[in-house]
mmCIF file of the N, C-alpha and C atoms, coordinates in Angstrom:
data_MODEL
# 
_entry.id   MODEL 
# 
loop_
_atom_site.group_PDB 
_atom_site.id 
_atom_site.type_symbol 
_atom_site.label_atom_id 
_atom_site.label_alt_id 
_atom_site.label_comp_id 
_atom_site.label_asym_id 
_atom_site.label_entity_id 
_atom_site.label_seq_id 
_atom_site.pdbx_PDB_ins_code 
_atom_site.Cartn_x 
_atom_site.Cartn_y 
_atom_site.Cartn_z 
_atom_site.occupancy 
_atom_site.B_iso_or_equiv 
_atom_site.pdbx_formal_charge 
_atom_site.auth_seq_id 
_atom_site.auth_comp_id 
_atom_site.auth_asym_id 
_atom_site.auth_atom_id 
_atom_site.pdbx_PDB_model_num 
ATOM 1   N N  . MET A 1 1  ? -2.610  -7.242  -24.277 1.00 0.00 ? 1  MET A N  1 
ATOM 2   C CA . MET A 1 1  ? -2.433  -5.829  -24.069 1.00 0.00 ? 1  MET A CA 1 
ATOM 3   C C  . MET A 1 1  ? -2.194  -5.149  -25.400 1.00 0.00 ? 1  MET A C  1 
ATOM 4   N N  . GLU A 1 2  ? -2.836  -4.014  -25.521 1.00 0.00 ? 2  GLU A N  1 
ATOM 5   C CA . GLU A 1 2  ? -2.622  -3.231  -26.738 1.00 0.00 ? 2  GLU A CA 1 
ATOM 6   C C  . GLU A 1 2  ? -1.333  -2.437  -26.609 1.00 0.00 ? 2  GLU A C  1 
ATOM 7   N N  . LYS A 1 3  ? -0.680  -2.262  -27.735 1.00 0.00 ? 3  LYS A N  1 
ATOM 8   C CA . LYS A 1 3  ? 0.543   -1.463  -27.750 1.00 0.00 ? 3  LYS A CA 1 
ATOM 9   C C  . LYS A 1 3  ? 0.349   -0.306  -28.707 1.00 0.00 ? 3  LYS A C  1 
ATOM 10  N N  . ASP A 1 4  ? 1.064   0.789   -28.435 1.00 0.00 ? 4  ASP A N  1 
ATOM 11  C CA . ASP A 1 4  ? 0.971   1.928   -29.339 1.00 0.00 ? 4  ASP A CA 1 
ATOM 12  C C  . ASP A 1 4  ? 1.841   1.683   -30.563 1.00 0.00 ? 4  ASP A C  1 
ATOM 13  N N  . ALA A 1 5  ? 1.907   2.666   -31.443 1.00 0.00 ? 5  ALA A N  1 
ATOM 14  C CA . ALA A 1 5  ? 2.651   2.513   -32.699 1.00 0.00 ? 5  ALA A CA 1 
ATOM 15  C C  . ALA A 1 5  ? 4.127   2.202   -32.464 1.00 0.00 ? 5  ALA A C  1 
ATOM 16  N N  . GLY A 1 6  ? 4.684   2.663   -31.356 1.00 0.00 ? 6  GLY A N  1 
ATOM 17  C CA . GLY A 1 6  ? 6.092   2.416   -31.053 1.00 0.00 ? 6  GLY A CA 1 
ATOM 18  C C  . GLY A 1 6  ? 6.339   1.086   -30.353 1.00 0.00 ? 6  GLY A C  1 
ATOM 19  N N  . GLY A 1 7  ? 5.272   0.341   -30.068 1.00 0.00 ? 7  GLY A N  1 
ATOM 20  C CA . GLY A 1 7  ? 5.419   -0.961  -29.432 1.00 0.00 ? 7  GLY A CA 1 
ATOM 21  C C  . GLY A 1 7  ? 5.324   -0.943  -27.914 1.00 0.00 ? 7  GLY A C  1 
ATOM 22  N N  . ALA A 1 8  ? 5.083   0.228   -27.337 1.00 0.00 ? 8  ALA A N  1 
ATOM 23  C CA . ALA A 1 8  ? 4.980   0.328   -25.878 1.00 0.00 ? 8  ALA A CA 1 
ATOM 24  C C  . ALA A 1 8  ? 3.545   0.052   -25.426 1.00 0.00 ? 8  ALA A C  1 
ATOM 25  N N  . VAL A 1 9  ? 3.409   -0.515  -24.252 1.00 0.00 ? 9  VAL A N  1 
ATOM 26  C CA . VAL A 1 9  ? 2.084   -0.748  -23.678 1.00 0.00 ? 9  VAL A CA 1 
ATOM 27  C C  . VAL A 1 9  ? 1.491   0.609   -23.315 1.00 0.00 ? 9  VAL A C  1 
ATOM 28  N N  . ARG A 1 10 ? 0.216   0.777   -23.589 1.00 0.00 ? 10 ARG A N  1 
ATOM 29  C CA . ARG A 1 10 ? -0.436  2.055   -23.323 1.00 0.00 ? 10 ARG A CA 1 
ATOM 30  C C  . ARG A 1 10 ? -0.496  2.337   -21.830 1.00 0.00 ? 10 ARG A C  1 
ATOM 31  N N  . SER A 1 11 ? -0.279  3.586   -21.463 1.00 0.00 ? 11 SER A N  1 
ATOM 32  C CA . SER A 1 11 ? -0.233  3.957   -20.048 1.00 0.00 ? 11 SER A CA 1 
ATOM 33  C C  . SER A 1 11 ? -1.567  3.730   -19.343 1.00 0.00 ? 11 SER A C  1 
ATOM 34  N N  . GLU A 1 12 ? -2.691  3.845   -20.068 1.00 0.00 ? 12 GLU A N  1 
ATOM 35  C CA . GLU A 1 12 ? -3.997  3.599   -19.445 1.00 0.00 ? 12 GLU A CA 1 
ATOM 36  C C  . GLU A 1 12 ? -4.090  2.147   -18.979 1.00 0.00 ? 12 GLU A C  1 
ATOM 37  N N  . GLU A 1 13 ? -3.581  1.235   -19.782 1.00 0.00 ? 13 GLU A N  1 
ATOM 38  C CA . GLU A 1 13 ? -3.623  -0.182  -19.426 1.00 0.00 ? 13 GLU A CA 1 
ATOM 39  C C  . GLU A 1 13 ? -2.701  -0.477  -18.250 1.00 0.00 ? 13 GLU A C  1 
ATOM 40  N N  . VAL A 1 14 ? -1.541  0.144   -18.235 1.00 0.00 ? 14 VAL A N  1 
ATOM 41  C CA . VAL A 1 14 ? -0.613  -0.042  -17.125 1.00 0.00 ? 14 VAL A CA 1 
ATOM 42  C C  . VAL A 1 14 ? -1.253  0.483   -15.845 1.00 0.00 ? 14 VAL A C  1 
ATOM 43  N N  . SER A 1 15 ? -1.873  1.641   -15.924 1.00 0.00 ? 15 SER A N  1 
ATOM 44  C CA . SER A 1 15 ? -2.540  2.228   -14.767 1.00 0.00 ? 15 SER A CA 1 
ATOM 45  C C  . SER A 1 15 ? -3.654  1.319   -14.258 1.00 0.00 ? 15 SER A C  1 
ATOM 46  N N  . GLU A 1 16 ? -4.428  0.755   -15.173 1.00 0.00 ? 16 GLU A N  1 
ATOM 47  C CA . GLU A 1 16 ? -5.514  -0.148  -14.793 1.00 0.00 ? 16 GLU A CA 1 
ATOM 48  C C  . GLU A 1 16 ? -4.966  -1.408  -14.117 1.00 0.00 ? 16 GLU A C  1 
ATOM 49  N N  . LEU A 1 17 ? -3.888  -1.957  -14.652 1.00 0.00 ? 17 LEU A N  1 
ATOM 50  C CA . LEU A 1 17 ? -3.283  -3.147  -14.048 1.00 0.00 ? 17 LEU A CA 1 
ATOM 51  C C  . LEU A 1 17 ? -2.736  -2.855  -12.650 1.00 0.00 ? 17 LEU A C  1 
ATOM 52  N N  . LEU A 1 18 ? -2.130  -1.694  -12.474 1.00 0.00 ? 18 LEU A N  1 
ATOM 53  C CA . LEU A 1 18 ? -1.618  -1.321  -11.158 1.00 0.00 ? 18 LEU A CA 1 
ATOM 54  C C  . LEU A 1 18 ? -2.753  -1.142  -10.155 1.00 0.00 ? 18 LEU A C  1 
ATOM 55  N N  . THR A 1 19 ? -3.860  -0.569  -10.609 1.00 0.00 ? 19 THR A N  1 
ATOM 56  C CA . THR A 1 19 ? -5.027  -0.406  -9.741  1.00 0.00 ? 19 THR A CA 1 
ATOM 57  C C  . THR A 1 19 ? -5.586  -1.759  -9.338  1.00 0.00 ? 19 THR A C  1 
ATOM 58  N N  . ARG A 1 20 ? -5.683  -2.674  -10.285 1.00 0.00 ? 20 ARG A N  1 
ATOM 59  C CA . ARG A 1 20 ? -6.174  -4.026  -9.983  1.00 0.00 ? 20 ARG A CA 1 
ATOM 60  C C  . ARG A 1 20 ? -5.255  -4.738  -8.994  1.00 0.00 ? 20 ARG A C  1 
ATOM 61  N N  . ALA A 1 21 ? -3.945  -4.593  -9.188  1.00 0.00 ? 21 ALA A N  1 
ATOM 62  C CA . ALA A 1 21 ? -2.981  -5.234  -8.289  1.00 0.00 ? 21 ALA A CA 1 
ATOM 63  C C  . ALA A 1 21 ? -3.102  -4.663  -6.875  1.00 0.00 ? 21 ALA A C  1 
ATOM 64  N N  . ALA A 1 22 ? -3.273  -3.351  -6.769  1.00 0.00 ? 22 ALA A N  1 
ATOM 65  C CA . ALA A 1 22 ? -3.418  -2.726  -5.454  1.00 0.00 ? 22 ALA A CA 1 
ATOM 66  C C  . ALA A 1 22 ? -4.691  -3.199  -4.765  1.00 0.00 ? 22 ALA A C  1 
ATOM 67  N N  . THR A 1 23 ? -5.772  -3.323  -5.522  1.00 0.00 ? 23 THR A N  1 
ATOM 68  C CA . THR A 1 23 ? -7.037  -3.802  -4.961  1.00 0.00 ? 23 THR A CA 1 
ATOM 69  C C  . THR A 1 23 ? -6.899  -5.234  -4.473  1.00 0.00 ? 23 THR A C  1 
ATOM 70  N N  . LEU A 1 24 ? -6.248  -6.070  -5.259  1.00 0.00 ? 24 LEU A N  1 
ATOM 71  C CA . LEU A 1 24 ? -6.029  -7.460  -4.865  1.00 0.00 ? 24 LEU A CA 1 
ATOM 72  C C  . LEU A 1 24 ? -5.168  -7.534  -3.604  1.00 0.00 ? 24 LEU A C  1 
ATOM 73  N N  . HIS A 1 25 ? -4.125  -6.712  -3.545  1.00 0.00 ? 25 HIS A N  1 
ATOM 74  C CA . HIS A 1 25 ? -3.250  -6.668  -2.376  1.00 0.00 ? 25 HIS A CA 1 
ATOM 75  C C  . HIS A 1 25 ? -4.050  -6.289  -1.130  1.00 0.00 ? 25 HIS A C  1 
ATOM 76  N N  . GLU A 1 26 ? -4.923  -5.275  -1.253  1.00 0.00 ? 26 GLU A N  1 
ATOM 77  C CA . GLU A 1 26 ? -5.756  -4.853  -0.122  1.00 0.00 ? 26 GLU A CA 1 
ATOM 78  C C  . GLU A 1 26 ? -6.702  -5.961  0.308   1.00 0.00 ? 26 GLU A C  1 
ATOM 79  N N  . THR A 1 27 ? -7.296  -6.660  -0.656  1.00 0.00 ? 27 THR A N  1 
ATOM 80  C CA . THR A 1 27 ? -8.228  -7.745  -0.346  1.00 0.00 ? 27 THR A CA 1 
ATOM 81  C C  . THR A 1 27 ? -7.529  -8.864  0.418   1.00 0.00 ? 27 THR A C  1 
ATOM 82  N N  . ILE A 1 28 ? -6.360  -9.253  -0.047  1.00 0.00 ? 28 ILE A N  1 
ATOM 83  C CA . ILE A 1 28 ? -5.595  -10.311 0.622   1.00 0.00 ? 28 ILE A CA 1 
ATOM 84  C C  . ILE A 1 28 ? -5.179  -9.855  2.021   1.00 0.00 ? 28 ILE A C  1 
ATOM 85  N N  . SER A 1 29 ? -4.715  -8.623  2.146   1.00 0.00 ? 29 SER A N  1 
ATOM 86  C CA . SER A 1 29 ? -4.298  -8.105  3.447   1.00 0.00 ? 29 SER A CA 1 
ATOM 87  C C  . SER A 1 29 ? -5.462  -8.072  4.423   1.00 0.00 ? 29 SER A C  1 
ATOM 88  N N  . ASP A 1 30 ? -6.638  -7.641  3.944   1.00 0.00 ? 30 ASP A N  1 
ATOM 89  C CA . ASP A 1 30 ? -7.831  -7.626  4.800   1.00 0.00 ? 30 ASP A CA 1 
ATOM 90  C C  . ASP A 1 30 ? -8.158  -9.029  5.289   1.00 0.00 ? 30 ASP A C  1 
ATOM 91  N N  . ALA A 1 31 ? -8.076  -9.999  4.394   1.00 0.00 ? 31 ALA A N  1 
ATOM 92  C CA . ALA A 1 31 ? -8.391  -11.380 4.760   1.00 0.00 ? 31 ALA A CA 1 
ATOM 93  C C  . ALA A 1 31 ? -7.414  -11.915 5.807   1.00 0.00 ? 31 ALA A C  1 
ATOM 94  N N  . LEU A 1 32 ? -6.185  -11.453 5.762   1.00 0.00 ? 32 LEU A N  1 
ATOM 95  C CA . LEU A 1 32 ? -5.173  -11.902 6.722   1.00 0.00 ? 32 LEU A CA 1 
ATOM 96  C C  . LEU A 1 32 ? -5.140  -11.036 7.980   1.00 0.00 ? 32 LEU A C  1 
ATOM 97  N N  . GLY A 1 33 ? -5.979  -10.004 8.028   1.00 0.00 ? 33 GLY A N  1 
ATOM 98  C CA . GLY A 1 33 ? -6.007  -9.118  9.192   1.00 0.00 ? 33 GLY A CA 1 
ATOM 99  C C  . GLY A 1 33 ? -4.855  -8.142  9.238   1.00 0.00 ? 33 GLY A C  1 
ATOM 100 N N  . LEU A 1 34 ? -4.321  -7.765  8.086   1.00 0.00 ? 34 LEU A N  1 
ATOM 101 C CA . LEU A 1 34 ? -3.206  -6.827  8.028   1.00 0.00 ? 34 LEU A CA 1 
ATOM 102 C C  . LEU A 1 34 ? -3.700  -5.437  7.636   1.00 0.00 ? 34 LEU A C  1 
ATOM 103 N N  . MET A 1 35 ? -2.978  -4.419  8.074   1.00 0.00 ? 35 MET A N  1 
ATOM 104 C CA . MET A 1 35 ? -3.296  -3.044  7.707   1.00 0.00 ? 35 MET A CA 1 
ATOM 105 C C  . MET A 1 35 ? -2.212  -2.557  6.750   1.00 0.00 ? 35 MET A C  1 
ATOM 106 N N  . ILE A 1 36 ? -2.610  -1.978  5.631   1.00 0.00 ? 36 ILE A N  1 
ATOM 107 C CA . ILE A 1 36 ? -1.647  -1.471  4.659   1.00 0.00 ? 36 ILE A CA 1 
ATOM 108 C C  . ILE A 1 36 ? -1.363  -0.005  4.958   1.00 0.00 ? 36 ILE A C  1 
ATOM 109 N N  . VAL A 1 37 ? -0.087  0.338   5.049   1.00 0.00 ? 37 VAL A N  1 
ATOM 110 C CA . VAL A 1 37 ? 0.331   1.728   5.227   1.00 0.00 ? 37 VAL A CA 1 
ATOM 111 C C  . VAL A 1 37 ? 1.337   2.058   4.128   1.00 0.00 ? 37 VAL A C  1 
ATOM 112 N N  . ARG A 1 38 ? 1.357   3.324   3.744   1.00 0.00 ? 38 ARG A N  1 
ATOM 113 C CA . ARG A 1 38 ? 2.243   3.758   2.659   1.00 0.00 ? 38 ARG A CA 1 
ATOM 114 C C  . ARG A 1 38 ? 3.149   4.875   3.172   1.00 0.00 ? 38 ARG A C  1 
ATOM 115 N N  . CYS A 1 39 ? 4.436   4.750   2.908   1.00 0.00 ? 39 CYS A N  1 
ATOM 116 C CA . CYS A 1 39 ? 5.402   5.773   3.304   1.00 0.00 ? 39 CYS A CA 1 
ATOM 117 C C  . CYS A 1 39 ? 5.105   7.057   2.523   1.00 0.00 ? 39 CYS A C  1 
ATOM 118 N N  . PRO A 1 40 ? 4.940   8.194   3.218   1.00 0.00 ? 40 PRO A N  1 
ATOM 119 C CA . PRO A 1 40 ? 4.632   9.442   2.523   1.00 0.00 ? 40 PRO A CA 1 
ATOM 120 C C  . PRO A 1 40 ? 5.821   10.010  1.751   1.00 0.00 ? 40 PRO A C  1 
ATOM 121 N N  . THR A 1 41 ? 7.016   9.525   2.042   1.00 0.00 ? 41 THR A N  1 
ATOM 122 C CA . THR A 1 41 ? 8.215   10.036  1.382   1.00 0.00 ? 41 THR A CA 1 
ATOM 123 C C  . THR A 1 41 ? 8.528   9.288   0.092   1.00 0.00 ? 41 THR A C  1 
ATOM 124 N N  . CYS A 1 42 ? 8.596   7.952   0.173   1.00 0.00 ? 42 CYS A N  1 
ATOM 125 C CA . CYS A 1 42 ? 9.016   7.175   -1.002  1.00 0.00 ? 42 CYS A CA 1 
ATOM 126 C C  . CYS A 1 42 ? 7.889   6.336   -1.608  1.00 0.00 ? 42 CYS A C  1 
ATOM 127 N N  . ASP A 1 43 ? 6.702   6.334   -0.981  1.00 0.00 ? 43 ASP A N  1 
ATOM 128 C CA . ASP A 1 43 ? 5.525   5.625   -1.498  1.00 0.00 ? 43 ASP A CA 1 
ATOM 129 C C  . ASP A 1 43 ? 5.608   4.109   -1.340  1.00 0.00 ? 43 ASP A C  1 
ATOM 130 N N  . ARG A 1 44 ? 6.572   3.619   -0.568  1.00 0.00 ? 44 ARG A N  1 
ATOM 131 C CA . ARG A 1 44 ? 6.694   2.177   -0.323  1.00 0.00 ? 44 ARG A CA 1 
ATOM 132 C C  . ARG A 1 44 ? 5.519   1.702   0.535   1.00 0.00 ? 44 ARG A C  1 
ATOM 133 N N  . ILE A 1 45 ? 5.015   0.515   0.238   1.00 0.00 ? 45 ILE A N  1 
ATOM 134 C CA . ILE A 1 45 ? 3.893   -0.049  0.978   1.00 0.00 ? 45 ILE A CA 1 
ATOM 135 C C  . ILE A 1 45 ? 4.410   -1.061  1.989   1.00 0.00 ? 45 ILE A C  1 
ATOM 136 N N  . GLU A 1 46 ? 3.849   -1.001  3.202   1.00 0.00 ? 46 GLU A N  1 
ATOM 137 C CA . GLU A 1 46 ? 4.175   -1.969  4.238   1.00 0.00 ? 46 GLU A CA 1 
ATOM 138 C C  . GLU A 1 46 ? 2.878   -2.502  4.819   1.00 0.00 ? 46 GLU A C  1 
ATOM 139 N N  . GLU A 1 47 ? 2.906   -3.711  5.311   1.00 0.00 ? 47 GLU A N  1 
ATOM 140 C CA . GLU A 1 47 ? 1.740   -4.304  5.954   1.00 0.00 ? 47 GLU A CA 1 
ATOM 141 C C  . GLU A 1 47 ? 2.013   -4.416  7.444   1.00 0.00 ? 47 GLU A C  1 
ATOM 142 N N  . LEU A 1 48 ? 1.055   -3.970  8.250   1.00 0.00 ? 48 LEU A N  1 
ATOM 143 C CA . LEU A 1 48 ? 1.181   -4.064  9.694   1.00 0.00 ? 48 LEU A CA 1 
ATOM 144 C C  . LEU A 1 48 ? 0.208   -5.107  10.214  1.00 0.00 ? 48 LEU A C  1 
ATOM 145 N N  . SER A 1 49 ? 0.699   -5.966  11.092  1.00 0.00 ? 49 SER A N  1 
ATOM 146 C CA . SER A 1 49 ? -0.177  -6.955  11.728  1.00 0.00 ? 49 SER A CA 1 
ATOM 147 C C  . SER A 1 49 ? -0.968  -6.259  12.834  1.00 0.00 ? 49 SER A C  1 
ATOM 148 N N  . ALA A 1 50 ? -1.927  -6.963  13.411  1.00 0.00 ? 50 ALA A N  1 
ATOM 149 C CA . ALA A 1 50 ? -2.714  -6.400  14.512  1.00 0.00 ? 50 ALA A CA 1 
ATOM 150 C C  . ALA A 1 50 ? -1.807  -6.006  15.678  1.00 0.00 ? 50 ALA A C  1 
ATOM 151 N N  . GLU A 1 51 ? -0.785  -6.810  15.940  1.00 0.00 ? 51 GLU A N  1 
ATOM 152 C CA . GLU A 1 51 ? 0.157   -6.494  17.015  1.00 0.00 ? 51 GLU A CA 1 
ATOM 153 C C  . GLU A 1 51 ? 0.942   -5.219  16.697  1.00 0.00 ? 51 GLU A C  1 
ATOM 154 N N  . ASP A 1 52 ? 1.359   -5.080  15.431  1.00 0.00 ? 52 ASP A N  1 
ATOM 155 C CA . ASP A 1 52 ? 2.085   -3.878  15.011  1.00 0.00 ? 52 ASP A CA 1 
ATOM 156 C C  . ASP A 1 52 ? 1.216   -2.639  15.190  1.00 0.00 ? 52 ASP A C  1 
ATOM 157 N N  . VAL A 1 53 ? -0.049  -2.739  14.779  1.00 0.00 ? 53 VAL A N  1 
ATOM 158 C CA . VAL A 1 53 ? -0.967  -1.604  14.884  1.00 0.00 ? 53 VAL A CA 1 
ATOM 159 C C  . VAL A 1 53 ? -1.135  -1.217  16.349  1.00 0.00 ? 53 VAL A C  1 
ATOM 160 N N  . THR A 1 54 ? -1.334  -2.203  17.213  1.00 0.00 ? 54 THR A N  1 
ATOM 161 C CA . THR A 1 54 ? -1.493  -1.933  18.643  1.00 0.00 ? 54 THR A CA 1 
ATOM 162 C C  . THR A 1 54 ? -0.255  -1.237  19.196  1.00 0.00 ? 54 THR A C  1 
ATOM 163 N N  . ALA A 1 55 ? 0.914   -1.691  18.800  1.00 0.00 ? 55 ALA A N  1 
ATOM 164 C CA . ALA A 1 55 ? 2.165   -1.090  19.263  1.00 0.00 ? 55 ALA A CA 1 
ATOM 165 C C  . ALA A 1 55 ? 2.339   0.334   18.739  1.00 0.00 ? 55 ALA A C  1 
ATOM 166 N N  . CYS A 1 56 ? 1.795   0.628   17.568  1.00 0.00 ? 56 CYS A N  1 
ATOM 167 C CA . CYS A 1 56 ? 1.967   1.939   16.941  1.00 0.00 ? 56 CYS A CA 1 
ATOM 168 C C  . CYS A 1 56 ? 0.894   2.952   17.340  1.00 0.00 ? 56 CYS A C  1 
ATOM 169 N N  . LEU A 1 57 ? -0.144  2.527   18.058  1.00 0.00 ? 57 LEU A N  1 
ATOM 170 C CA . LEU A 1 57 ? -1.243  3.437   18.380  1.00 0.00 ? 57 LEU A CA 1 
ATOM 171 C C  . LEU A 1 57 ? -0.776  4.652   19.178  1.00 0.00 ? 57 LEU A C  1 
ATOM 172 N N  . ARG A 1 58 ? 0.175   4.474   20.071  1.00 0.00 ? 58 ARG A N  1 
ATOM 173 C CA . ARG A 1 58 ? 0.667   5.594   20.884  1.00 0.00 ? 58 ARG A CA 1 
ATOM 174 C C  . ARG A 1 58 ? 1.759   6.388   20.189  1.00 0.00 ? 58 ARG A C  1 
ATOM 175 N N  . THR A 1 59 ? 2.739   5.690   19.681  1.00 0.00 ? 59 THR A N  1 
ATOM 176 C CA . THR A 1 59 ? 3.939   6.359   19.177  1.00 0.00 ? 59 THR A CA 1 
ATOM 177 C C  . THR A 1 59 ? 3.906   6.637   17.688  1.00 0.00 ? 59 THR A C  1 
ATOM 178 N N  . GLY A 1 60 ? 2.993   6.020   16.963  1.00 0.00 ? 60 GLY A N  1 
ATOM 179 C CA . GLY A 1 60 ? 2.954   6.184   15.515  1.00 0.00 ? 60 GLY A CA 1 
ATOM 180 C C  . GLY A 1 60 ? 3.830   5.152   14.833  1.00 0.00 ? 60 GLY A C  1 
ATOM 181 N N  . TRP A 1 61 ? 3.730   5.104   13.532  1.00 0.00 ? 61 TRP A N  1 
ATOM 182 C CA . TRP A 1 61 ? 4.478   4.146   12.725  1.00 0.00 ? 61 TRP A CA 1 
ATOM 183 C C  . TRP A 1 61 ? 5.709   4.840   12.172  1.00 0.00 ? 61 TRP A C  1 
ATOM 184 N N  . SER A 1 62 ? 6.877   4.290   12.425  1.00 0.00 ? 62 SER A N  1 
ATOM 185 C CA . SER A 1 62 ? 8.117   4.845   11.882  1.00 0.00 ? 62 SER A CA 1 
ATOM 186 C C  . SER A 1 62 ? 8.304   4.307   10.476  1.00 0.00 ? 62 SER A C  1 
ATOM 187 N N  . THR A 1 63 ? 8.263   5.196   9.502   1.00 0.00 ? 63 THR A N  1 
ATOM 188 C CA . THR A 1 63 ? 8.379   4.778   8.108   1.00 0.00 ? 63 THR A CA 1 
ATOM 189 C C  . THR A 1 63 ? 9.819   4.431   7.764   1.00 0.00 ? 63 THR A C  1 
ATOM 190 N N  . CYS A 1 64 ? 9.991   3.831   6.592   1.00 0.00 ? 64 CYS A N  1 
ATOM 191 C CA . CYS A 1 64 ? 11.324  3.442   6.134   1.00 0.00 ? 64 CYS A CA 1 
ATOM 192 C C  . CYS A 1 64 ? 12.224  4.657   5.906   1.00 0.00 ? 64 CYS A C  1 
ATOM 193 N N  . CYS A 1 65 ? 11.635  5.839   5.705   1.00 0.00 ? 65 CYS A N  1 
ATOM 194 C CA . CYS A 1 65 ? 12.411  7.050   5.436   1.00 0.00 ? 65 CYS A CA 1 
ATOM 195 C C  . CYS A 1 65 ? 12.561  7.944   6.661   1.00 0.00 ? 65 CYS A C  1 
ATOM 196 N N  . GLY A 1 66 ? 12.144  7.440   7.830   1.00 0.00 ? 66 GLY A N  1 
ATOM 197 C CA . GLY A 1 66 ? 12.348  8.176   9.069   1.00 0.00 ? 66 GLY A CA 1 
ATOM 198 C C  . GLY A 1 66 ? 11.193  9.045   9.529   1.00 0.00 ? 66 GLY A C  1 
ATOM 199 N N  . ALA A 1 67 ? 10.130  9.146   8.762   1.00 0.00 ? 67 ALA A N  1 
ATOM 200 C CA . ALA A 1 67 ? 8.962   9.915   9.195   1.00 0.00 ? 67 ALA A CA 1 
ATOM 201 C C  . ALA A 1 67 ? 8.167   9.087   10.198  1.00 0.00 ? 67 ALA A C  1 
ATOM 202 N N  . THR A 1 68 ? 7.388   9.754   11.032  1.00 0.00 ? 68 THR A N  1 
ATOM 203 C CA . THR A 1 68 ? 6.500   9.049   11.956  1.00 0.00 ? 68 THR A CA 1 
ATOM 204 C C  . THR A 1 68 ? 5.074   9.416   11.596  1.00 0.00 ? 68 THR A C  1 
ATOM 205 N N  . MET A 1 69 ? 4.289   8.399   11.282  1.00 0.00 ? 69 MET A N  1 
ATOM 206 C CA . MET A 1 69 ? 2.903   8.611   10.862  1.00 0.00 ? 69 MET A CA 1 
ATOM 207 C C  . MET A 1 69 ? 1.959   8.104   11.939  1.00 0.00 ? 69 MET A C  1 
ATOM 208 N N  . PRO A 1 70 ? 0.852   8.828   12.166  1.00 0.00 ? 70 PRO A N  1 
ATOM 209 C CA . PRO A 1 70 ? -0.129  8.315   13.121  1.00 0.00 ? 70 PRO A CA 1 
ATOM 210 C C  . PRO A 1 70 ? -0.815  7.072   12.563  1.00 0.00 ? 70 PRO A C  1 
ATOM 211 N N  . VAL A 1 71 ? -1.140  6.153   13.442  1.00 0.00 ? 71 VAL A N  1 
ATOM 212 C CA . VAL A 1 71 ? -1.864  4.942   13.047  1.00 0.00 ? 71 VAL A CA 1 
ATOM 213 C C  . VAL A 1 71 ? -3.148  4.905   13.854  1.00 0.00 ? 71 VAL A C  1 
ATOM 214 N N  . GLU A 1 72 ? -4.275  4.770   13.164  1.00 0.00 ? 72 GLU A N  1 
ATOM 215 C CA . GLU A 1 72 ? -5.560  4.684   13.840  1.00 0.00 ? 72 GLU A CA 1 
ATOM 216 C C  . GLU A 1 72 ? -6.134  3.305   13.609  1.00 0.00 ? 72 GLU A C  1 
ATOM 217 N N  . LYS A 1 73 ? -6.623  2.716   14.676  1.00 0.00 ? 73 LYS A N  1 
ATOM 218 C CA . LYS A 1 73 ? -7.217  1.387   14.576  1.00 0.00 ? 73 LYS A CA 1 
ATOM 219 C C  . LYS A 1 73 ? -8.560  1.503   13.867  1.00 0.00 ? 73 LYS A C  1 
ATOM 220 N N  . ALA A 1 74 ? -8.784  0.639   12.892  1.00 0.00 ? 74 ALA A N  1 
ATOM 221 C CA . ALA A 1 74 ? -10.056 0.642   12.169  1.00 0.00 ? 74 ALA A CA 1 
ATOM 222 C C  . ALA A 1 74 ? -11.156 0.138   13.090  1.00 0.00 ? 74 ALA A C  1 
ATOM 223 N N  . THR A 1 75 ? -12.339 0.716   12.928  1.00 0.00 ? 75 THR A N  1 
ATOM 224 C CA . THR A 1 75 ? -13.466 0.284   13.761  1.00 0.00 ? 75 THR A CA 1 
ATOM 225 C C  . THR A 1 75 ? -14.343 -0.663  13.005  1.00 0.00 ? 75 THR A C  1 
# 
């Protein structure tokens, strides 16, 4: 990793690494049959199993911060 004059890792590289990590996380979750959802309040990521998604189709997903988000089954 390249560092700037002050010794810090460049933000572009950090952003690229975070994007790669998110893509890898999505790929693994897809392979395991999980759905990734993100809390709209704190941005925390959670994985829902097929059973969780089925249970949330009517009532929505209760986030860690108390919000309720709609969940739609992927086709």
